[in-house]
N, C-alpha and C positions, 0 to 999 in steps of 0.2 A: 719300314725295311729300306735299306739303302738303294736297292735296285729291284726291278720286277723279277719274279721267279717264274721260269717256264716249266709247265707240267705237261707230260706227254698225254696223248689222247686216251690210251687204254693201258691197263695193267693194274698191278696191285697198288693199294693206297701208300702214300708216302708221309712220313713224319719228318719234317725238315726244320732245322734250327738255324736262325739267323742272328748274328752277333753284332750289336750296335754299341760302340763306346759312348758313355754318357758324360763322364767327367765331373760328377758332383764333388764338391770340395768339402762337404760335411754331410753327416747322416741327416736324412729328412724322413718325416712321416708323410704318407700320402693319404688323402681323404677319398679319392675315387680314381678309378681307371676306366677309360672308355675305349673300347676296341672297335675299329672300323675294318671289317674284312674287305680287302680290296676286290675280291671276286667271290661272292657268296655261293656261286655255282660249284666251286671246288673246295672251299674252306669248310671242312667238316667241323672243326673246332680249333681254338687257339688258346695258348697259355703264355704268360710272360713271366720271366724270372730275372733276378739280378745275380750276377756272378762277380765276386771280388777276388777269385783265386787265379784268374787267368787261364783256367782249364778250357773254357769255351773257345777262346782264341786259338789254343793249340789244336782242339778238335776241328775247328774251322780251317786252319791252315793245312791240316792233314787230309782234308777232303777236297778233291779238285773242283767240285761243283760250287754253286752259290750256297754258302752256309755248309752245314753238315747234316747227313742223314742218320737218324737213330730212332728205333722204336724201343719202347720199354723204359723210357725216361730220358732225361737230358744228358746223362753221363757225367754229371758234376757231383763231387763229393759233398758239397754244400752250396745251396743257392736259396735266395729269398724269393718266395712267390709274390708276384705283384697283382695278378688278376688274370681273367680270361674271358672267353666268349664261346657260347654255344648257340645254335639256332634259336631265335626267340628271346635271347637274353637282352635285358635293358640295363644301362648303367645307373648307378645311384651312389649317393655319398654315405660314408660310414657315419655312425653317431658322433655328435660333438665330443671332442676330447680324446677321440681314438684315431688310429691310423695304422697303416701297414708300413713297415720299415723299408726304406730305400737307402742302402748303405753307400757311403762315399766311395769314389774311386772305382766303381763297378761298371760292368757292361750289361745292357739289357739283352736278354736272349729271348727271341720270338720262337716259340715251339708251336708249329702249325701242322695240323693233320690235313692232308689233301686227299681228295677222292676224284679220280679222273672222270670227266664228263662225257667222253666219247669223241672229243675233238681237242686239238692243242689249245691250252689256256695259259693266261698269265695272271699273276697275283702280286700285289704290293700292299699288304695289310699295314695299317698304322695304329698306333696306340697314343691316346691322350692321357696325361698324368696330371692330376690336380693335387697340389701340395696342401697339407693340413696347416692350420695356424700354428705358430710357434708354441702356443699354450697347450697343444695336444700332447699327452704323455702316455696314454694307454695303447700298448702295441697289440695288434690283432694278428691272427694267423689262421691257416686252414688245416683241418684234419682231413685225411682221406680214409674212407672205410669202404671195403668192397671185397670181391673174391675173384681169383683167376681160375677157380675150379668149376667153371660152368660147362655143362653138357646138356644141350637142349635137344631132345629127340625130334627127329623129323615127324611131323604130323601131330605133335602134342600141342593142344590148345590151352593148356593150363600147367605149364612146367614151373614149379616153385623152387626157390633157393633161399636159404637163410644165411645171414652173415652177422658176425658179432665182433666188437672191439671193446676192450676194457680200458677205461680212462685211468691213467696212472696218477693224475693230480686233480684237484678241484678246477673246474672250468665254468665259464659263463658262455652259453650258446647265444649267438646273434643271428646267424643265417644258416640256411641249408640249401644245397644244390644237388639234387639227384641227377644221375646220368645213365641212360640206356640207349640202345640203338632201335632199329626198325621192328624188332620182335617184341619190344616192351609192351606190357599190358597193364600192370599196376605196380606201385612202389609205395611201401610203407616203412616208416622209421619210428622207433620208440626208444626211450631210455628206461632201463630197468635199474632202479636204485638199490644200494646195498640193503635197504630195509625191506625190499621185495615189492615196493610200490612201483607203478608204471607212469611214465610221462609221455604222452603221444607227441610226436614232433612233426610228422607230415603224413598225409594219406592221399595219394594220387590214384584214383580208381580207373581213370582212362588215360593212359600214357600217350603223349603226343611228341614225337621226335622233333617237330618243328617249334615246340614251345618248351624250351628248357631254361627257365629263368632261375634266379636266386630268390628264395622265399625268406623274407625278413620277419622275424618274430615280433609281434606287437610289443611284447615285454620280453627282455632278455631272460634266459632260463638258466639258473645256477644248477650245476650238477656236482655232487661230491666225488672225490676219488673213489675208485672201485665201481662206479656206475658202468653199466654195459650199454653201448650203442648197438641196437639190434635192428637189422634190415631184413625185410621180407619182400622179394621181388617175384613177379610172375611174368612169364613170356608166352606168346602165342605163336607157335611155329607150325601152324596149320594152313591149309589152303584158304580158310575163312579170313585170314589176316590179309587185307588188301595191300598192306605195306611190306609183306614178306618178299624179300628180294630174290628168293629162289622158287622156281616153278619147274618140277615139283619141289616141295620142301626137302631140305637136307639137314642132317645133324649139324648143329652150330655150337661152337666153343667160344671161350673168351678170346678176344683179340682186338686189335686196333682198327681193322678195316670196317667199313660200314656194314659189310655182310657178316661180320663177327658180332659178338655181343659183349656188353659190360654191365656191371651192377654198381659202379663207383658212386660214392656220395661224398661231396665236399661239405664240411661243416665248419663254419667260421666261428672262432672262439676268442676269448680273452682269458687271462689268468690274473691273479692278484700280484704276482711278482715275476720278474724276468727269469729267475731261477726255475720257477714252475713252468714257464713257457718253454725254456730250453729243454727241461726234462720231458715235457709233453711232445715237443717236436722231434726229439731224438727217439723217443719210444715209437711214435707213429711212423717216423721214417724207417725204422728197423722193421716194423710190422709190414709196411708196404714193400720195402726192398726184398724181404724174404719171399713174399708172394711173387714179385716180378722175377726173382732169380729162379724160382720153381717153374714159372711159365717159360722163361727163356731156355732153361735146360731141356724142356720138353719139346719146344717148337722151333729152335734155331739150329741151323747147321753151323759148322765151324766158320764159314765165311759170313755168318750173321744174316743170311737171307732166309725168308720164310720157306718152309717146305711146301 
């Protein structure tokens, strides 16, 4: 980040975007991204994108503060995902011959979710990018599967929700990264093939908010088009949950604040062709945009502030 960002002591969480011109003269593949949160006390999580449209600069210029504030996404019609950080995450390199696309002439956009600590704080998060060898040709990308339709009743110790996404193309799964907040209890993901057979992908029986890493499959998992990614999440919104931020418990919904909840799962994939990758990312982008539009229509006032 070009300058430290000042966060107030108390109030709602903030999702802030910082635009950093990069000036690459040619497309490159990157083999790893390492994020160093400048102030882990207030950085809830961070994501990095590449914008080649100039939209991020316009959004930044229209916001009088450092960067621009926006919840529900970065506000860009197209952006390349570079990587991110959650508490407990550790950096690692992608398999040989693969990489994530960093397009030429773009800006890096830091999307950082901040949670006030109770006193004024500053943050200056940084990202380290490792370029892949010129021989790397396989482009990788991330799918997002989750639901905005969460309603976790106060006092419920075992609230379950199921989520499903159908793959429009053949894919090869490389990594998986589940994400919940403080009410998280368990997280299971499986793939249901068109034949009816099941492929287990991950099973976390004891969710820990402070240990949200990417899990790399020992062997990449090929899935045919038409396979369904199915997620089953469980939340504990009772007094027995020592991490429950509310005493007494209150009904909790989907949202970006630490006191809200999420069920999002990022799944890192490759495809055999770039056309398949474009089809996949367009379909998954529409899937998630539709959900976020539904969420924003329910929860945002005309001035875009949370009710």
